[in-house]
C-alpha positions as CSV (number, residue, x, y, z in Angstrom):
1,M,98.7,164.8,92.2
2,V,99.9,168.4,92.0
3,E,103.2,169.1,94.1
4,R,104.4,172.6,95.0
5,L,107.3,173.5,97.1
6,I,107.2,176.8,99.0
7,W,109.7,178.3,101.0
8,F,109.3,181.0,103.4
9,S,112.9,182.3,104.1
10,H,112.5,186.1,105.2
11,C,115.4,186.7,102.9
12,L,114.0,185.0,99.8
13,G,110.2,185.7,100.1
14,Q,109.4,184.0,97.1
15,N,107.4,180.7,95.6
16,S,108.7,178.4,93.1
17,D,107.5,175.1,91.3
18,S,109.0,172.0,92.8
19,E,109.9,171.0,89.2
20,T,112.6,173.8,89.3
21,F,114.3,172.0,91.9
22,R,113.9,168.1,90.8
23,D,117.4,167.7,89.6
24,K,119.0,169.3,92.6
25,S,119.0,168.8,96.3
26,K,120.7,171.9,97.6
27,Y,120.4,175.4,97.3
28,F,122.5,178.1,99.1
29,H,121.6,181.3,100.3
30,T,124.2,183.5,102.0
31,K,122.8,187.2,102.0
32,S,122.7,187.1,105.9
33,T,125.7,184.8,106.6
34,N,128.1,182.3,104.5
35,K,127.3,180.0,107.5
36,L,123.4,179.7,106.9
37,F,122.2,177.9,103.9
38,L,118.7,176.7,102.7
39,L,118.4,173.1,102.0
40,F,115.6,171.9,99.7
41,D,114.8,168.5,99.0
42,Y,112.2,165.8,99.1
43,S,113.0,164.2,102.4
44,D,110.5,162.3,104.3
45,K,110.3,165.0,107.0
46,L,109.0,167.5,104.5
47,W,106.7,165.0,102.6
48,Q,105.3,163.8,106.1
49,A,104.8,167.3,107.3
50,A,101.2,169.1,107.6
51,P,100.0,171.2,104.6
52,Q,100.9,174.5,106.7
53,L,104.3,176.0,107.4
54,V,107.0,173.8,108.7
55,F,109.7,175.8,110.6
56,C,112.7,173.6,111.4
57,S,115.8,174.6,113.2
58,Q,117.8,171.2,113.0
59,W,121.0,170.3,111.3
60,R,120.8,167.9,108.3
61,E,123.8,167.0,106.1
62,G,125.4,170.4,107.3
63,F,122.9,172.8,106.4
64,V,119.9,174.3,108.4
65,W,116.3,174.2,107.4
66,L,115.3,178.0,107.7
67,G,111.7,177.7,106.9
68,A,109.9,175.4,104.3
69,A,106.8,173.7,103.5
70,I,105.4,171.4,100.9
71,L,101.6,171.9,100.1
72,K,100.4,168.7,98.4
73,T,96.9,168.4,96.7
74,G,95.1,165.3,95.6
75,P,94.4,162.1,97.3
76,E,97.6,162.0,98.9
77,Q,97.1,165.0,101.0
78,R,97.7,164.4,104.7
79,K,94.8,165.4,106.8
80,M,95.4,166.5,110.3
81,A,91.7,165.9,111.5
82,G,91.5,163.1,114.2
83,T,90.2,162.3,117.4
84,I,92.1,163.5,120.7
85,T,93.2,160.4,122.6
86,A,95.5,162.3,125.3
87,L,96.3,165.7,126.7
88,K,99.6,165.9,128.6
89,F,101.3,168.5,130.1
90,Q,104.9,169.2,128.8
91,K,107.7,167.9,130.8
92,R,109.8,171.2,130.5
93,N,107.0,173.6,130.5
94,K,103.9,173.2,132.6
95,D,102.1,175.9,131.1
96,R,101.8,174.1,127.8
97,A,100.1,170.7,126.8
98,N,100.6,168.4,124.1
99,V,97.7,167.1,122.1
100,Y,97.7,163.7,120.8
101,L,95.3,162.7,117.9
102,D,94.5,159.0,117.1
103,G,97.4,158.0,119.5
104,E,100.0,160.3,117.8
105,Y,101.5,163.6,119.1
106,A,99.8,166.4,117.0
107,F,100.7,169.7,118.4
108,G,101.1,171.9,121.6
109,L,99.0,174.4,123.1
110,D,98.9,176.8,126.2
111,A,97.5,174.8,129.0
112,I,94.4,177.3,129.3
113,E,93.5,176.6,125.7
114,A,94.2,172.9,126.1
115,A,91.8,172.7,129.3
116,Q,88.9,173.6,127.0
117,L,89.5,170.2,125.0
118,R,88.6,166.8,126.1
119,K,89.5,163.2,125.2
120,G,87.3,161.8,122.7
121,Q,86.7,164.9,120.9
122,I,86.9,165.1,117.1
123,L,88.7,168.0,115.6
124,S,88.5,169.0,112.0
125,D,91.4,170.3,109.9
126,A,89.6,173.8,110.3
127,E,89.4,173.6,114.0
128,I,92.9,172.5,114.3
129,G,94.0,175.3,112.2
130,A,92.1,177.8,114.1
131,L,93.8,176.2,117.5
132,K,97.3,176.5,116.1
133,A,96.6,180.0,114.7
134,R,95.3,181.2,118.2
135,D,98.1,179.5,119.9
136,E,100.7,181.3,117.8
137,R,99.1,184.6,118.5
138,N,99.2,183.8,122.0
139,R,102.9,183.0,121.8
140,I,103.5,186.3,120.1
141,F,101.3,188.3,122.8
142,N,103.5,186.7,125.6
143,R,106.7,187.4,123.9
144,A,105.5,190.8,123.6
145,I,104.7,191.1,127.4
146,H,108.2,189.8,128.1
147,F,109.6,192.7,125.9
148,L,107.4,195.2,127.7
149,S,108.6,193.6,131.3
150,Y,112.0,195.5,131.0
151,R,110.7,199.0,130.6
152,P,107.5,200.5,129.2
153,R,107.6,201.0,125.6
154,S,105.8,203.1,123.0
155,R,103.4,201.4,120.5
156,A,105.8,202.2,117.8
157,E,108.7,200.5,119.6
158,L,106.8,197.4,120.1
159,Q,105.7,197.2,116.5
160,R,109.5,197.6,115.4
161,F,110.5,194.8,117.8
162,L,107.7,192.5,116.3
163,R,108.4,193.4,112.8
164,G,112.1,192.6,113.4
165,K,110.9,188.8,114.3
166,A,109.1,188.7,110.7
167,I,105.6,188.5,112.3
168,A,102.7,189.3,109.9
169,E,101.3,192.8,110.1
170,E,97.6,191.4,110.8
171,V,99.1,189.5,113.8
172,I,101.1,192.7,115.0
173,A,97.9,194.6,114.9
174,D,95.8,192.1,116.8
175,V,98.7,191.8,119.2
176,V,98.8,195.6,119.9
177,V,95.1,195.8,120.3
178,R,95.1,193.3,123.2
179,L,97.9,194.9,124.6
180,E,96.3,198.1,124.8
181,Q,93.0,196.7,126.1
182,A,95.2,195.1,128.8
183,R,96.7,198.5,129.6
184,Y,100.4,196.8,129.0
185,L,100.6,199.4,126.0
186,D,99.8,203.0,126.5
187,D,101.6,205.9,124.7
188,E,100.9,208.6,127.1
189,A,101.9,206.5,130.1
190,F,105.1,205.8,128.3
191,A,105.5,209.3,127.6
192,R,105.1,210.4,131.2
193,F,107.4,207.7,132.3
194,W,110.1,208.8,130.0
195,V,109.8,212.6,130.8
196,E,109.9,211.5,134.7
197,N,112.8,209.6,134.2
198,R,114.7,211.9,132.5
199,E,113.7,214.7,134.9
200,Q,114.9,212.5,137.8
201,F,118.3,211.3,136.4
202,R,119.3,213.4,133.2
203,P,117.0,216.5,132.9
204,R,116.6,217.6,129.4
205,S,114.9,220.6,127.7
206,Q,111.3,220.5,126.4
207,R,112.9,220.8,122.9
208,A,115.3,217.7,123.5
209,L,112.4,215.5,125.1
210,R,110.4,216.4,122.4
211,Y,112.6,214.9,119.9
212,E,113.6,211.7,121.7
213,L,109.6,211.0,122.3
214,R,109.1,211.4,118.4
215,Q,112.1,209.1,117.7
216,K,109.9,206.6,120.0
217,G,106.9,207.1,117.6
218,V,104.9,209.1,120.2
219,S,102.4,211.4,118.6
220,D,102.6,215.2,119.0
221,E,99.3,215.2,120.4
222,V,100.5,213.1,123.3
223,I,103.9,214.8,123.5
224,N,102.0,218.1,123.9
225,R,99.9,216.9,126.7
226,V,102.7,215.4,128.6
227,L,105.1,218.4,128.2
228,G,102.5,220.7,128.8
229,G,103.5,221.7,132.5
230,L,107.1,221.2,132.2
231,D,109.3,223.8,134.0
232,E,112.2,224.4,131.8
233,Q,113.9,226.5,134.1
234,A,113.7,224.2,137.1
235,A,115.1,221.3,134.7
236,A,118.1,223.3,133.9
237,W,118.8,224.0,137.3
238,R,118.5,220.2,138.3
239,A,120.7,219.5,135.4
240,I,123.6,221.5,136.8
241,E,123.1,221.6,140.6
242,G,124.7,218.4,141.3
243,R,127.9,219.4,139.3
244,L,128.6,222.8,141.0
245,D,130.9,221.4,143.7
246,R,133.1,219.8,141.2
247,W,133.2,223.1,138.9
248,A,133.5,225.4,141.9
249,E,137.3,225.6,141.8
250,L,137.3,226.6,137.9
251,P,138.2,230.0,136.8
252,G,135.1,232.2,136.1
253,A,135.5,231.8,132.2
254,E,136.0,228.2,132.2
255,F,133.1,227.6,135.0
256,R,131.0,229.8,132.2
257,Q,132.0,227.7,129.5
258,K,131.3,224.3,131.6
259,V,127.7,225.4,132.4
260,M,126.8,226.8,129.0
261,G,128.0,223.8,127.0
262,Y,126.6,221.3,129.4
263,L,123.1,222.8,129.3
264,S,123.3,223.5,125.4
265,R,123.9,219.9,124.8
266,R,120.7,218.8,126.6
267,G,118.7,221.5,124.4
268,F,118.3,224.3,126.7
269,D,118.2,227.6,125.1
270,Y,120.5,230.8,125.8
271,S,118.1,232.7,127.9
272,T,117.3,229.4,130.1
273,I,120.9,229.0,130.4
274,S,121.6,232.5,131.3
275,V,119.2,232.5,134.3
276,A,120.7,229.2,135.4
277,L,124.2,230.5,135.2
278,A,123.3,233.7,137.2
279,K,121.9,231.4,140.0
280,A,125.0,229.4,139.9
281,Y,127.2,232.5,140.3
282,Q,125.1,233.7,143.1
283,I,125.2,230.4,145.0
284,L,129.1,230.1,144.8
285,K,129.5,233.9,145.3
286,M,131.4,234.0,141.9
287,E,131.8,237.0,139.9
288,D,130.1,237.1,136.2
C-alpha cells in the first residue's frame, strides 16, 4: 500500500511524502500567529477520513488541525460508495439535510439537493464526489449573496473577498457567473448606485468618482457610461450648500479659503470652484 500525506495549509501550500514525518508527530507553523500550529500524525481520525480534503477545526493535544488529508491507494483505501438508508433534516439548520449511507452519517447537503435523493438509492464514489463539489459551490454562492446583502458590490470586490477565503479560481469564476445571471452582480448597476449615493450624501467631482470606481475594479467603459451625464457644477454646489450657514459669519478671506479647500479636496477644478464660490457670495451678499 502506498501512503501519502498531503496538507493544504494556505500558508504552506506544498506536498510531502509521509516518510518525511514518520519519526515526528508535531510540526509547527507560526507564520500567521504563534498560537496556530499544524499537527501532523497518523491518528485514527485522519486514517479513517475519506480520500478527499479533511478540514477540521477541533483542538487535539493543544494544537489545531488547519487542514490535512491522507490519500491512500491500494486495497485498504476506504470507499464512500453505499446505499442511502436515511435522509434527515439537520437539527440546527432545517435548510440542510444529512445523508446516511449503510446506516452511518456520510455527508450533508442543501435540503433542495437532498430532496432529489431517495432511500435505497445507491451512490457511487463519483456521484458522492459530484454531490459534495456541488454542495461546496452552493455554500460559496450563498456566502457571496450574504456578502452582497450589505450593499451592492463590484465584480472585483466580490472576487477579492472570495480569494481572501482561499477559494479556488475556477470556483470563484463559476460563482461570479451564477451571480451575474441571477442579477445579484452587475458592475454598471453598482457604479450607478455608488455615484447616486455620493451625489446624495457626499458629492464628488467626476475625477474623484472615476478614481473611486477604478479602485473598485469597474472598467473605464462602464465608468464613462455612468458619469456621462453628471453635472459637475451642480455637484459642487450641493457639496457646499448645506455648509454655508455655518461659514456665513467668517471673514471674506477665510470664507473663500474654506469653500475652495472643501471643494478641491473633493476633486473639483478651479473653474468649477470659482463658479460655486461666486454663487455663495451672491446668496450671502458677501463681497468677493
